[in-house]
N, CA, C and O atoms as a GROMACS GRO file, in nm:
protein
  628
    1MET      N    1   3.939 -19.028  14.761
    1MET     CA    2   3.930 -18.941  14.682
    1MET      C    3   3.976 -18.823  14.754
    1MET      O    4   4.042 -18.735  14.698
    2ARG      N    5   3.932 -18.819  14.918
    2ARG     CA    6   4.046 -18.702  14.924
    2ARG      C    7   4.167 -18.751  14.934
    2ARG      O    8   4.251 -18.674  14.887
    3LYS      N    9   4.215 -18.858  14.979
    3LYS     CA   10   4.331 -18.876  14.936
    3LYS      C   11   4.421 -18.853  14.781
    3LYS      O   12   4.540 -18.828  14.768
    4GLU      N   13   4.355 -18.865  14.712
    4GLU     CA   14   4.385 -18.834  14.535
    4GLU      C   15   4.407 -18.677  14.525
    4GLU      O   16   4.508 -18.624  14.477
    5THR      N   17   4.277 -18.600  14.588
    5THR     CA   18   4.286 -18.482  14.575
    5THR      C   19   4.382 -18.406  14.642
    5THR      O   20   4.427 -18.304  14.589
    6THR      N   21   4.423 -18.448  14.767
    6THR     CA   22   4.562 -18.426  14.852
    6THR      C   23   4.657 -18.414  14.781
    6THR      O   24   4.717 -18.307  14.783
    7ARG      N   25   4.693 -18.504  14.709
    7ARG     CA   26   4.789 -18.560  14.633
    7ARG      C   27   4.818 -18.422  14.546
    7ARG      O   28   4.898 -18.329  14.550
    8ILE      N   29   4.691 -18.467  14.458
    8ILE     CA   30   4.679 -18.353  14.340
    8ILE      C   31   4.741 -18.179  14.410
    8ILE      O   32   4.829 -18.128  14.340
    9TRP      N   33   4.712 -18.126  14.493
    9TRP     CA   34   4.723 -18.018  14.541
    9TRP      C   35   4.831 -18.021  14.592
    9TRP      O   36   4.876 -17.906  14.583
   10GLU      N   37   4.914 -18.097  14.651
   10GLU     CA   38   5.038 -18.139  14.680
   10GLU      C   39   5.162 -18.100  14.566
   10GLU      O   40   5.264 -18.031  14.566
   11GLU      N   41   5.092 -18.180  14.477
   11GLU     CA   42   5.168 -18.175  14.320
   11GLU      C   43   5.173 -18.030  14.282
   11GLU      O   44   5.277 -17.976  14.247
   12ILE      N   45   5.013 -17.946  14.291
   12ILE     CA   46   5.065 -17.807  14.224
   12ILE      C   47   5.132 -17.739  14.321
   12ILE      O   48   5.213 -17.656  14.279
   13ALA      N   49   5.123 -17.750  14.436
   13ALA     CA   50   5.234 -17.683  14.526
   13ALA      C   51   5.361 -17.680  14.487
   13ALA      O   52   5.426 -17.577  14.468
   14TRP      N   53   5.418 -17.842  14.470
   14TRP     CA   54   5.531 -17.821  14.477
   14TRP      C   55   5.549 -17.782  14.284
   14TRP      O   56   5.647 -17.718  14.247
   15LEU      N   57   5.444 -17.830  14.184
   15LEU     CA   58   5.507 -17.754  14.076
   15LEU      C   59   5.541 -17.540  14.096
   15LEU      O   60   5.642 -17.475  14.068
   16ARG      N   61   5.422 -17.499  14.145
   16ARG     CA   62   5.465 -17.364  14.181
   16ARG      C   63   5.540 -17.346  14.258
   16ARG      O   64   5.552 -17.225  14.275
   17GLU      N   65   5.617 -17.416  14.334
   17GLU     CA   66   5.752 -17.372  14.392
   17GLU      C   67   5.907 -17.421  14.272
   17GLU      O   68   6.015 -17.361  14.274
   18ASP      N   69   5.878 -17.523  14.192
   18ASP     CA   70   5.949 -17.489  14.072
   18ASP      C   71   5.960 -17.406  13.993
   18ASP      O   72   6.059 -17.347  13.950
   19PHE      N   73   5.820 -17.398  13.965
   19PHE     CA   74   5.815 -17.253  13.876
   19PHE      C   75   5.889 -17.136  13.952
   19PHE      O   76   5.979 -17.070  13.901
   20ASN      N   77   5.850 -17.121  14.050
   20ASN     CA   78   5.871 -16.993  14.096
   20ASN      C   79   6.030 -16.995  14.094
   20ASN      O   80   6.084 -16.890  14.060
   21ARG      N   81   6.119 -17.112  14.130
   21ARG     CA   82   6.228 -17.127  14.125
   21ARG      C   83   6.307 -17.102  13.956
   21ARG      O   84   6.391 -17.018  13.922
   22MET      N   85   6.246 -17.200  13.883
   22MET     CA   86   6.274 -17.153  13.762
   22MET      C   87   6.283 -16.994  13.687
   22MET      O   88   6.367 -16.954  13.606
   23GLN      N   89   6.157 -16.916  13.749
   23GLN     CA   90   6.146 -16.796  13.766
   23GLN      C   91   6.272 -16.747  13.776
   23GLN      O   92   6.343 -16.690  13.694
   24LYS      N   93   6.290 -16.781  13.898
   24LYS     CA   94   6.386 -16.666  13.946
   24LYS      C   95   6.533 -16.702  13.906
   24LYS      O   96   6.625 -16.623  13.925
   25ALA      N   97   6.549 -16.822  13.852
   25ALA     CA   98   6.696 -16.830  13.777
   25ALA      C   99   6.678 -16.761  13.600
   25ALA      O  100   6.784 -16.730  13.545
   26ILE      N  101   6.578 -16.747  13.541
   26ILE     CA  102   6.565 -16.663  13.444
   26ILE      C  103   6.576 -16.562  13.463
   26ILE      O  104   6.633 -16.486  13.384
   27ASP      N  105   6.526 -16.528  13.570
   27ASP     CA  106   6.515 -16.350  13.574
   27ASP      C  107   6.687 -16.292  13.626
   27ASP      O  108   6.750 -16.194  13.588
   28ALA      N  109   6.724 -16.401  13.726
   28ALA     CA  110   6.847 -16.350  13.731
   28ALA      C  111   6.955 -16.344  13.597
   28ALA      O  112   7.039 -16.259  13.567
   29ARG      N  113   6.916 -16.465  13.535
   29ARG     CA  114   7.010 -16.498  13.383
   29ARG      C  115   6.967 -16.327  13.314
   29ARG      O  116   7.063 -16.258  13.277
   30LEU      N  117   6.849 -16.280  13.303
   30LEU     CA  118   6.822 -16.166  13.221
   30LEU      C  119   6.853 -16.069  13.240
   30LEU      O  120   6.867 -15.981  13.155
   31MET      N  121   6.885 -16.054  13.424
   31MET     CA  122   6.957 -15.928  13.486
   31MET      C  123   7.125 -15.928  13.426
   31MET      O  124   7.178 -15.830  13.373
   32ARG      N  125   7.194 -16.063  13.450
   32ARG     CA  126   7.303 -16.043  13.338
   32ARG      C  127   7.349 -16.028  13.214
   32ARG      O  128   7.466 -16.014  13.178
   33VAL      N  129   7.226 -16.032  13.134
   33VAL     CA  130   7.212 -16.006  12.987
   33VAL      C  131   7.206 -15.894  12.986
   33VAL      O  132   7.276 -15.832  12.906
   34GLU      N  133   7.127 -15.832  13.068
   34GLU     CA  134   7.140 -15.658  13.080
   34GLU      C  135   7.240 -15.588  13.098
   34GLU      O  136   7.297 -15.518  13.013
   35ARG      N  137   7.268 -15.602  13.208
   35ARG     CA  138   7.395 -15.549  13.228
   35ARG      C  139   7.497 -15.615  13.118
   35ARG      O  140   7.550 -15.525  13.054
   36THR      N  141   7.522 -15.691  13.093
   36THR     CA  142   7.636 -15.723  12.945
   36THR      C  143   7.578 -15.628  12.864
   36THR      O  144   7.659 -15.556  12.806
   37LEU      N  145   7.447 -15.604  12.842
   37LEU     CA  146   7.387 -15.525  12.662
   37LEU      C  147   7.469 -15.379  12.740
   37LEU      O  148   7.530 -15.298  12.671
   38GLU      N  149   7.457 -15.368  12.876
   38GLU     CA  150   7.420 -15.208  12.894
   38GLU      C  151   7.583 -15.179  12.928
   38GLU      O  152   7.610 -15.066  12.890
   39ASN      N  153   7.633 -15.208  12.955
   39ASN     CA  154   7.819 -15.265  12.957
   39ASN      C  155   7.834 -15.227  12.845
   39ASN      O  156   7.835 -15.104  12.848
   40LEU      N  157   7.851 -15.282  12.699
   40LEU     CA  158   7.859 -15.319  12.572
   40LEU      C  159   7.827 -15.155  12.525
   40LEU      O  160   7.912 -15.084  12.472
   41THR      N  161   7.647 -15.101  12.565
   41THR     CA  162   7.678 -14.990  12.515
   41THR      C  163   7.733 -14.858  12.528
   41THR      O  164   7.730 -14.760  12.454
   42ILE      N  165   7.793 -14.881  12.659
   42ILE     CA  166   7.831 -14.766  12.739
   42ILE      C  167   7.985 -14.759  12.717
   42ILE      O  168   8.033 -14.646  12.730
   43ASP      N  169   8.105 -14.900  12.672
   43ASP     CA  170   8.210 -14.880  12.682
   43ASP      C  171   8.180 -14.817  12.502
   43ASP      O  172   8.239 -14.715  12.465
   44ILE      N  173   8.076 -14.898  12.400
   44ILE     CA  174   8.128 -14.838  12.261
   44ILE      C  175   8.082 -14.674  12.241
   44ILE      O  176   8.128 -14.611  12.145
   45GLU      N  177   7.989 -14.610  12.338
   45GLU     CA  178   7.990 -14.440  12.312
   45GLU      C  179   8.099 -14.404  12.401
   45GLU      O  180   8.157 -14.299  12.374
   46GLY      N  181   8.141 -14.476  12.513
   46GLY     CA  182   8.277 -14.406  12.533
   46GLY      C  183   8.398 -14.380  12.426
   46GLY      O  184   8.466 -14.279  12.406
   47GLU      N  185   8.400 -14.521  12.358
   47GLU     CA  186   8.484 -14.536  12.275
   47GLU      C  187   8.445 -14.453  12.144
   47GLU      O  188   8.516 -14.428  12.047
   48ALA      N  189   8.388 -14.437  12.155
   48ALA     CA  190   8.331 -14.346  12.038
   48ALA      C  191   8.368 -14.175  12.035
   48ALA      O  192   8.425 -14.106  11.950
   49ARG      N  193   8.318 -14.147  12.143
   49ARG     CA  194   8.366 -14.020  12.236
   49ARG      C  195   8.522 -13.974  12.175
   49ARG      O  196   8.573 -13.887  12.104
   50SER      N  197   8.561 -14.099  12.256
   50SER     CA  198   8.750 -14.038  12.217
   50SER      C  199   8.808 -14.075  12.105
   50SER      O  200   8.921 -14.032  12.083
   51ILE      N  201   8.732 -14.179  11.992
   51ILE     CA  202   8.819 -14.176  11.916
   51ILE      C  203   8.744 -14.045  11.782
   51ILE      O  204   8.819 -13.976  11.712
   52VAL      N  205   8.622 -14.039  11.775
   52VAL     CA  206   8.550 -13.938  11.710
   52VAL      C  207   8.682 -13.814  11.678
   52VAL      O  208   8.742 -13.766  11.582
   53ALA      N  209   8.678 -13.802  11.849
   53ALA     CA  210   8.694 -13.656  11.881
   53ALA      C  211   8.851 -13.637  11.880
   53ALA      O  212   8.903 -13.527  11.861
   54TYR      N  213   8.922 -13.756  11.903
   54TYR     CA  214   9.070 -13.757  11.827
   54TYR      C  215   9.098 -13.701  11.693
   54TYR      O  216   9.176 -13.615  11.651
   55ARG      N  217   9.004 -13.780  11.640
   55ARG     CA  218   9.006 -13.804  11.473
   55ARG      C  219   8.975 -13.645  11.433
   55ARG      O  220   9.023 -13.598  11.330
   56LEU      N  221   8.905 -13.579  11.507
   56LEU     CA  222   8.843 -13.448  11.464
   56LEU      C  223   8.978 -13.367  11.518
   56LEU      O  224   9.022 -13.293  11.430
   57ARG      N  225   9.050 -13.364  11.637
   57ARG     CA  226   9.137 -13.314  11.656
   57ARG      C  227   9.258 -13.294  11.568
   57ARG      O  228   9.341 -13.205  11.548
   58GLN      N  229   9.232 -13.414  11.524
   58GLN     CA  230   9.367 -13.440  11.394
   58GLN      C  231   9.380 -13.340  11.278
   58GLN      O  232   9.479 -13.301  11.216
   59LEU      N  233   9.211 -13.301  11.266
   59LEU     CA  234   9.169 -13.200  11.150
   59LEU      C  235   9.147 -13.042  11.211
   59LEU      O  236   9.099 -12.946  11.151
   60GLY      N  237   9.196 -13.050  11.344
   60GLY     CA  238   9.219 -12.935  11.378
   60GLY      C  239   9.094 -12.863  11.452
   60GLY      O  240   9.078 -12.742  11.467
   61TYR      N  241   8.999 -12.985  11.499
   61TYR     CA  242   8.869 -12.897  11.545
   61TYR      C  243   8.866 -12.950  11.716
   61TYR      O  244   8.885 -13.067  11.750
   62GLU      N  245   8.850 -12.885  11.769
   62GLU     CA  246   8.858 -12.970  11.939
   62GLU      C  247   8.715 -12.956  11.994
   62GLU      O  248   8.661 -12.846  12.000
   63ILE      N  249   8.650 -13.077  12.037
   63ILE     CA  250   8.553 -13.091  12.042
   63ILE      C  251   8.524 -13.181  12.141
   63ILE      O  252   8.598 -13.278  12.159
   64GLU      N  253   8.401 -13.158  12.223
   64GLU     CA  254   8.377 -13.240  12.356
   64GLU      C  255   8.245 -13.323  12.300
   64GLU      O  256   8.141 -13.268  12.262
   65LEU      N  257   8.260 -13.420  12.301
   65LEU     CA  258   8.168 -13.475  12.248
   65LEU      C  259   8.046 -13.564  12.376
   65LEU      O  260   8.097 -13.635  12.462
   66GLU      N  261   7.921 -13.551  12.372
   66GLU     CA  262   7.865 -13.600  12.482
   66GLU      C  263   7.727 -13.655  12.427
   66GLU      O  264   7.682 -13.673  12.314
   67SER      N  265   7.690 -13.670  12.529
   67SER     CA  266   7.490 -13.751  12.451
   67SER      C  267   7.456 -13.647  12.470
   67SER      O  268   7.500 -13.566  12.551
   68LEU      N  269   7.322 -13.630  12.356
   68LEU     CA  270   7.221 -13.484  12.373
   68LEU      C  271   7.120 -13.593  12.361
   68LEU      O  272   7.092 -13.679  12.278
   69GLN      N  273   7.047 -13.527  12.553
   69GLN     CA  274   6.866 -13.583  12.569
   69GLN      C  275   6.785 -13.468  12.516
   69GLN      O  276   6.812 -13.349  12.534
   70LEU      N  277   6.670 -13.521  12.441
   70LEU     CA  278   6.590 -13.438  12.391
   70LEU      C  279   6.454 -13.512  12.455
   70LEU      O  280   6.452 -13.627  12.498
   71LEU      N  281   6.360 -13.435  12.452
   71LEU     CA  282   6.251 -13.517  12.494
   71LEU      C  283   6.229 -13.593  12.350
   71LEU      O  284   6.281 -13.702  12.373
   72GLU      N  285   6.177 -13.599  12.204
   72GLU     CA  286   6.214 -13.683  12.138
   72GLU      C  287   6.318 -13.840  12.135
   72GLU      O  288   6.300 -13.956  12.097
   73PHE      N  289   6.409 -13.778  12.188
   73PHE     CA  290   6.491 -13.906  12.135
   73PHE      C  291   6.632 -13.876  12.204
   73PHE      O  292   6.628 -13.782  12.284
   74GLU      N  293   6.732 -13.926  12.192
   74GLU     CA  294   6.863 -13.948  12.233
   74GLU      C  295   6.979 -13.936  12.139
   74GLU      O  296   6.974 -14.020  12.049
   75ILE      N  297   7.067 -13.866  12.134
   75ILE     CA  298   7.171 -13.864  12.043
   75ILE      C  299   7.287 -13.907  12.119
   75ILE      O  300   7.311 -13.855  12.228
   76ASN      N  301   7.357 -13.993  12.073
   76ASN     CA  302   7.432 -14.055  12.145
   76ASN      C  303   7.575 -13.949  12.114
   76ASN      O  304   7.626 -13.917  12.221
   77LEU      N  305   7.622 -13.910  12.037
   77LEU     CA  306   7.731 -13.808  12.011
   77LEU      C  307   7.691 -13.679  11.986
   77LEU      O  308   7.596 -13.667  11.909
   78TYR      N  309   7.750 -13.559  12.043
   78TYR     CA  310   7.680 -13.459  11.979
   78TYR      C  311   7.756 -13.309  12.067
   78TYR      O  312   7.748 -13.268  12.182
   79ASP      N  313   7.805 -13.276  11.984
   79ASP     CA  314   7.856 -13.090  12.022
   79ASP      C  315   7.862 -13.039  11.888
   79ASP      O  316   7.864 -13.091  11.777
   80ALA      N  317   7.864 -12.896  11.943
   80ALA     CA  318   7.853 -12.809  11.837
   80ALA      C  319   7.941 -12.662  11.924
   80ALA      O  320   7.912 -12.594  12.023
   81THR      N  321   8.059 -12.662  11.825
   81THR     CA  322   8.162 -12.588  11.881
   81THR      C  323   8.201 -12.498  11.739
   81THR      O  324   8.227 -12.561  11.637
   82GLY      N  325   8.203 -12.345  11.737
   82GLY     CA  326   8.274 -12.253  11.598
   82GLY      C  327   8.147 -12.290  11.527
   82GLY      O  328   8.028 -12.299  11.554
   83ASP      N  329   8.233 -12.309  11.418
   83ASP     CA  330   8.090 -12.360  11.279
   83ASP      C  331   8.059 -12.518  11.225
   83ASP      O  332   8.002 -12.572  11.131
   84LEU      N  333   8.126 -12.550  11.335
   84LEU     CA  334   8.104 -12.724  11.340
   84LEU      C  335   8.021 -12.803  11.440
   84LEU      O  336   8.054 -12.805  11.558
   85CYS      N  337   7.919 -12.864  11.397
   85CYS     CA  338   7.845 -12.966  11.484
   85CYS      C  339   7.798 -13.142  11.458
   85CYS      O  340   7.722 -13.198  11.379
   86VAL      N  341   7.869 -13.178  11.544
   86VAL     CA  342   7.902 -13.335  11.513
   86VAL      C  343   7.768 -13.422  11.606
   86VAL      O  344   7.738 -13.399  11.723
   87ILE      N  345   7.698 -13.530  11.510
   87ILE     CA  346   7.587 -13.562  11.537
   87ILE      C  347   7.590 -13.709  11.491
   87ILE      O  348   7.570 -13.763  11.383
   88GLY      N  349   7.620 -13.748  11.599
   88GLY     CA  350   7.662 -13.942  11.592
   88GLY      C  351   7.557 -14.000  11.656
   88GLY      O  352   7.472 -13.947  11.729
   89GLU      N  353   7.573 -14.150  11.611
   89GLU     CA  354   7.542 -14.270  11.672
   89GLU      C  355   7.595 -14.367  11.647
   89GLU      O  356   7.647 -14.400  11.541
   90CYS      N  357   7.582 -14.467  11.818
   90CYS     CA  358   7.676 -14.569  11.795
   90CYS      C  359   7.622 -14.684  11.808
   90CYS      O  360   7.526 -14.680  11.884
   91SER      N  361   7.653 -14.829  11.746
   91SER     CA  362   7.613 -14.924  11.780
   91SER      C  363   7.731 -15.030  11.701
   91SER      O  364   7.818 -15.016  11.616
   92VAL      N  365   7.662 -15.170  11.805
   92VAL     CA  366   7.743 -15.257  11.758
   92VAL      C  367   7.796 -15.287  11.626
   92VAL      O  368   7.916 -15.302  11.604
   93ARG      N  369   7.676 -15.298  11.513
   93ARG     CA  370   7.582 -15.298  11.432
   93ARG      C  371   7.589 -15.179  11.349
   93ARG      O  372   7.542 -15.086  11.415
   94ALA      N  373   7.621 -15.144  11.248
   94ALA     CA  374   7.609 -15.032  11.172
   94ALA      C  375   7.482 -15.069  11.018
   94ALA      O  376   7.533 -15.125  10.920
   95THR      N  377   7.365 -15.042  11.013
   95THR     CA  378   7.310 -15.119  10.918
   95THR      C  379   7.204 -14.955  10.867
   95THR      O  380   7.154 -14.858  10.923
   96PRO      N  381   7.216 -15.010  10.735
   96PRO     CA  382   7.107 -14.902  10.671
   96PRO      C  383   7.003 -14.840  10.746
   96PRO      O  384   6.982 -14.720  10.732
   97ARG      N  385   6.945 -14.900  10.814
   97ARG     CA  386   6.848 -14.812  10.938
   97ARG      C  387   6.872 -14.733  11.053
   97ARG      O  388   6.787 -14.671  11.117
   98LEU      N  389   6.997 -14.740  11.076
   98LEU     CA  390   7.013 -14.690  11.170
   98LEU      C  391   7.125 -14.523  11.074
   98LEU      O  392   7.142 -14.409  11.118
   99LEU      N  393   7.159 -14.565  10.986
   99LEU     CA  394   7.205 -14.421  10.880
   99LEU      C  395   7.041 -14.348  10.901
   99LEU      O  396   7.018 -14.229  10.923
  100LYS      N  397   6.934 -14.469  10.885
  100LYS     CA  398   6.816 -14.378  10.843
  100LYS      C  399   6.765 -14.286  10.955
  100LYS      O  400   6.711 -14.177  10.943
  101GLU      N  401   6.803 -14.371  11.091
  101GLU     CA  402   6.734 -14.312  11.212
  101GLU      C  403   6.838 -14.153  11.257
  101GLU      O  404   6.810 -14.047  11.314
  102LEU      N  405   6.960 -14.210  11.196
  102LEU     CA  406   7.021 -14.043  11.204
  102LEU      C  407   7.020 -13.980  11.112
  102LEU      O  408   7.084 -13.878  11.138
  103ARG      N  409   6.978 -13.978  10.999
  103ARG     CA  410   6.925 -13.842  10.899
  103ARG      C  411   6.862 -13.813  10.986
  103ARG      O  412   6.906 -13.726  11.061
  104ARG      N  413   6.690 -13.895  11.023
  104ARG     CA  414   6.606 -13.818  11.112
  104ARG      C  415   6.605 -13.784  11.192
  104ARG      O  416   6.495 -13.751  11.237
  105LYS      N  417   6.713 -13.768  11.264
  105LYS     CA  418   6.717 -13.719  11.388
  105LYS      C  419   6.769 -13.559  11.330
  105LYS      O  420   6.711 -13.455  11.361
  106TYR      N  421   6.901 -13.568  11.234
  106TYR     CA  422   6.936 -13.456  11.186
  106TYR      C  423   6.849 -13.342  11.108
  106TYR      O  424   6.863 -13.222  11.086
  107GLU      N  425   6.733 -13.458  11.074
  107GLU     CA  426   6.650 -13.327  10.997
  107GLU      C  427   6.514 -13.288  11.110
  107GLU      O  428   6.429 -13.210  11.067
  108PHE      N  429   6.502 -13.335  11.224
  108PHE     CA  430   6.433 -13.265  11.315
  108PHE      C  431   6.517 -13.179  11.350
  108PHE      O  432   6.478 -13.063  11.340
  109LEU      N  433   6.666 -13.204  11.404
  109LEU     CA  434   6.711 -13.049  11.484
  109LEU      C  435   6.691 -12.934  11.387
  109LEU      O  436   6.677 -12.817  11.422
  110ARG      N  437   6.690 -12.985  11.236
  110ARG     CA  438   6.705 -12.882  11.153
  110ARG      C  439   6.587 -12.795  11.109
  110ARG      O  440   6.589 -12.690  11.044
  111GLU      N  441   6.457 -12.878  11.170
  111GLU     CA  442   6.282 -12.812  11.149
  111GLU      C  443   6.282 -12.761  11.270
  111GLU      O  444   6.243 -12.644  11.268
  112ALA      N  445   6.321 -12.815  11.418
  112ALA     CA  446   6.278 -12.811  11.559
  112ALA      C  447   6.363 -12.694  11.613
  112ALA      O  448   6.319 -12.581  11.634
  113ARG      N  449   6.506 -12.740  11.636
  113ARG     CA  450   6.599 -12.700  11.702
  113ARG      C  451   6.754 -12.643  11.626
  113ARG      O  452   6.873 -12.670  11.645
  114PRO      N  453   6.696 -12.570  11.551
  114PRO     CA  454   6.792 -12.527  11.409
  114PRO      C  455   6.908 -12.438  11.520
  114PRO      O  456   7.022 -12.416  11.479
  115ASP      N  457   6.866 -12.394  11.657
  115ASP     CA  458   6.970 -12.400  11.740
  115ASP      C  459   7.106 -12.443  11.774
  115ASP      O  460   7.214 -12.389  11.797
  116LEU      N  461   7.056 -12.568  11.769
  116LEU     CA  462   7.191 -12.654  11.811
  116LEU      C  463   7.244 -12.718  11.719
  116LEU      O  464   7.323 -12.810  11.739
  117LEU      N  465   7.197 -12.667  11.574
  117LEU     CA  466   7.352 -12.672  11.454
  117LEU      C  467   7.397 -12.576  11.442
  117LEU      O  468   7.365 -12.468  11.491
  118ARG      N  469   7.509 -12.615  11.347
  118ARG     CA  470   7.581 -12.492  11.341
  118ARG      C  471   7.614 -12.532  11.141
  118ARG      O  472   7.580 -12.630  11.075
  119PRO      N  473   7.684 -12.420  11.104
  119PRO     CA  474   7.687 -12.381  10.929
  119PRO      C  475   7.728 -12.570  10.873
  119PRO      O  476   7.689 -12.634  10.776
  120ARG      N  477   7.821 -12.605  10.985
  120ARG     CA  478   7.894 -12.741  10.875
  120ARG      C  479   7.865 -12.807  11.028
  120ARG      O  480   7.886 -12.769  11.143
  121VAL      N  481   7.789 -12.958  10.950
  121VAL     CA  482   7.746 -13.086  11.048
  121VAL      C  483   7.784 -13.222  10.988
  121VAL      O  484   7.743 -13.276  10.885
  122LEU      N  485   7.878 -13.267  11.084
  122LEU     CA  486   7.898 -13.414  11.018
  122LEU      C  487   7.865 -13.495  11.131
  122LEU      O  488   7.889 -13.482  11.251
  123LEU      N  489   7.777 -13.617  11.035
  123LEU     CA  490   7.720 -13.707  11.076
  123LEU      C  491   7.788 -13.803  11.083
  123LEU      O  492   7.854 -13.836  10.984
  124VAL      N  493   7.796 -13.886  11.218
  124VAL     CA  494   7.861 -13.952  11.226
  124VAL      C  495   7.839 -14.093  11.282
  124VAL      O  496   7.807 -14.093  11.401
  125ILE      N  497   7.849 -14.226  11.220
  125ILE     CA  498   7.811 -14.382  11.264
  125ILE      C  499   7.981 -14.442  11.328
  125ILE      O  500   8.096 -14.442  11.284
  126TYR      N  501   7.928 -14.476  11.422
  126TYR     CA  502   8.072 -14.548  11.502
  126TYR      C  503   7.983 -14.692  11.526
  126TYR      O  504   7.867 -14.702  11.565
  127ALA      N  505   8.061 -14.779  11.494
  127ALA     CA  506   8.029 -14.927  11.519
  127ALA      C  507   8.090 -14.992  11.491
  127ALA      O  508   8.143 -14.972  11.382
  128PHE      N  509   8.123 -15.098  11.555
  128PHE     CA  510   8.215 -15.203  11.559
  128PHE      C  511   8.225 -15.334  11.449
  128PHE      O  512   8.314 -15.412  11.417
  129LEU      N  513   8.048 -15.308  11.402
  129LEU     CA  514   8.124 -15.382  11.267
  129LEU      C  515   7.980 -15.318  11.110
  129LEU      O  516   7.868 -15.367  11.127
  130ALA      N  517   7.991 -15.242  11.011
  130ALA     CA  518   7.998 -15.145  10.898
  130ALA      C  519   7.885 -15.303  10.869
  130ALA      O  520   7.936 -15.408  10.909
  131LEU      N  521   7.778 -15.312  10.822
  131LEU     CA  522   7.741 -15.397  10.765
  131LEU      C  523   7.732 -15.355  10.596
  131LEU      O  524   7.721 -15.242  10.548
  132PRO      N  525   7.741 -15.494  10.519
  132PRO     CA  526   7.778 -15.468  10.396
  132PRO      C  527   7.696 -15.352  10.273
  132PRO      O  528   7.753 -15.276  10.196
  133GLU      N  529   7.551 -15.374  10.290
  133GLU     CA  530   7.479 -15.316  10.278
  133GLU      C  531   7.510 -15.143  10.317
  133GLU      O  532   7.496 -15.062  10.225
  134LEU      N  533   7.543 -15.103  10.430
  134LEU     CA  534   7.538 -14.989  10.454
  134LEU      C  535   7.645 -14.920  10.403
  134LEU      O  536   7.644 -14.798  10.394
  135VAL      N  537   7.755 -15.001  10.361
  135VAL     CA  538   7.901 -14.927  10.281
  135VAL      C  539   7.863 -14.894  10.169
  135VAL      O  540   7.881 -14.779  10.128
  136GLU      N  541   7.788 -15.011  10.078
  136GLU     CA  542   7.739 -14.972   9.966
  136GLU      C  543   7.677 -14.887   9.898
  136GLU      O  544   7.699 -14.836   9.788
  137GLY      N  545   7.553 -14.867  10.014
  137GLY     CA  546   7.498 -14.746  10.006
  137GLY      C  547   7.532 -14.624  10.043
  137GLY      O  548   7.453 -14.530  10.032
  138ARG      N  549   7.646 -14.612  10.088
  138ARG     CA  550   7.739 -14.499  10.164
  138ARG      C  551   7.832 -14.446   9.996
  138ARG      O  552   7.839 -14.333   9.949
  139LYS      N  553   7.881 -14.557   9.950
  139LYS     CA  554   7.935 -14.564   9.853
  139LYS      C  555   7.898 -14.503   9.689
  139LYS      O  556   7.961 -14.474   9.587
  140THR      N  557   7.736 -14.505   9.745
  140THR     CA  558   7.674 -14.479   9.595
  140THR      C  559   7.608 -14.299   9.630
  140THR      O  560   7.570 -14.219   9.544
  141ARG      N  561   7.610 -14.278   9.766
  141ARG     CA  562   7.596 -14.135   9.812
  141ARG      C  563   7.711 -14.026   9.824
  141ARG      O  564   7.695 -13.907   9.851
  142GLY      N  565   7.853 -14.108   9.793
  142GLY     CA  566   7.964 -14.054   9.735
  142GLY      C  567   8.011 -13.966   9.938
  142GLY      O  568   8.066 -13.857   9.956
  143CYS      N  569   7.960 -14.067  10.048
  143CYS     CA  570   8.002 -14.043  10.225
  143CYS      C  571   8.111 -14.115  10.251
  143CYS      O  572   8.140 -14.233  10.229
  144ALA      N  573   8.174 -14.015  10.307
  144ALA     CA  574   8.310 -14.063  10.347
  144ALA      C  575   8.304 -14.178  10.474
  144ALA      O  576   8.233 -14.164  10.573
  145GLY      N  577   8.393 -14.295  10.451
  145GLY     CA  578   8.390 -14.422  10.524
  145GLY      C  579   8.485 -14.486  10.561
  145GLY      O  580   8.592 -14.426  10.560
  146PRO      N  581   8.485 -14.579  10.590
  146PRO     CA  582   8.644 -14.650  10.661
  146PRO      C  583   8.737 -14.597  10.642
  146PRO      O  584   8.811 -14.534  10.718
  147GLU      N  585   8.745 -14.624  10.499
  147GLU     CA  586   8.864 -14.583  10.461
  147GLU      C  587   8.900 -14.412  10.369
  147GLU      O  588   9.000 -14.379  10.304
  148GLY      N  589   8.760 -14.326  10.403
  148GLY     CA  590   8.778 -14.225  10.414
  148GLY      C  591   8.774 -14.152  10.478
  148GLY      O  592   8.755 -14.034  10.450
  149HIS      N  593   8.796 -14.215  10.629
  149HIS     CA  594   8.822 -14.120  10.746
  149HIS      C  595   8.878 -14.002  10.752
  149HIS      O  596   8.994 -14.010  10.711
  150GLY      N  597   8.842 -13.871  10.790
  150GLY     CA  598   8.904 -13.730  10.820
  150GLY      C  599   8.861 -13.654  10.711
  150GLY      O  600   8.920 -13.549  10.687
  151ARG      N  601   8.739 -13.703  10.619
  151ARG     CA  602   8.708 -13.637  10.546
  151ARG      C  603   8.562 -13.537  10.586
  151ARG      O  604   8.466 -13.610  10.605
  152LEU      N  605   8.531 -13.393  10.600
  152LEU     CA  606   8.399 -13.363  10.657
  152LEU      C  607   8.278 -13.319  10.539
  152LEU      O  608   8.281 -13.237  10.447
  153HIS      N  609   8.189 -13.399  10.581
  153HIS     CA  610   8.083 -13.341  10.455
  153HIS      C  611   7.983 -13.308  10.540
  153HIS      O  612   7.965 -13.366  10.646
  154ALA      N  613   7.911 -13.211  10.497
  154ALA     CA  614   7.780 -13.123  10.542
  154ALA      C  615   7.629 -13.245  10.451
  154ALA      O  616   7.602 -13.242  10.331
  155PRO      N  617   7.576 -13.315  10.535
  155PRO     CA  618   7.445 -13.349  10.514
  155PRO      C  619   7.388 -13.310  10.413
  155PRO      O  620   7.375 -13.188  10.403
  156PRO      N  621   7.343 -13.386  10.319
  156PRO     CA  622   7.269 -13.348  10.191
  156PRO      C  623   7.110 -13.266  10.278
  156PRO      O  624   7.028 -13.296  10.365
  157ALA      N  625   7.134 -13.184  10.210
  157ALA     CA  626   6.984 -13.061  10.248
  157ALA      C  627   6.856 -13.133  10.200
  157ALA      O  628   6.746 -13.079  10.212
   0.00000   0.00000   0.00000
């Protein structure tokens, strides 16, 4: 009985060590995935700041896009200069949900922080891939899109 109990406890100890090794390997892999996602996010936001500012300079607007940190949320792209305010979100994939989130943030600013807005507001989504349901929804609302770069629209009130 004692031999069997000892063997069982040794096996439990081995299983615990094996589990701890597996947990460390999973943690290391998860950290690499998190780092990769963080780098992608930082890269797309930096690219968006550069590209959107460049396009607006072509239209005669000097803008310095940064992120805007509020207690309620973060806006990836923001600047207000002269009569123009740019509010934008960056994502690998642009979905209708992202557009809804951007509009929610705009509405919050309009109600709670109008001091951050200007008479002309440009809502921007910058993404590597615009999903078809977003593109189709955009067309029905008459918004600028990939083929309509350069047009400034005030968001619907």
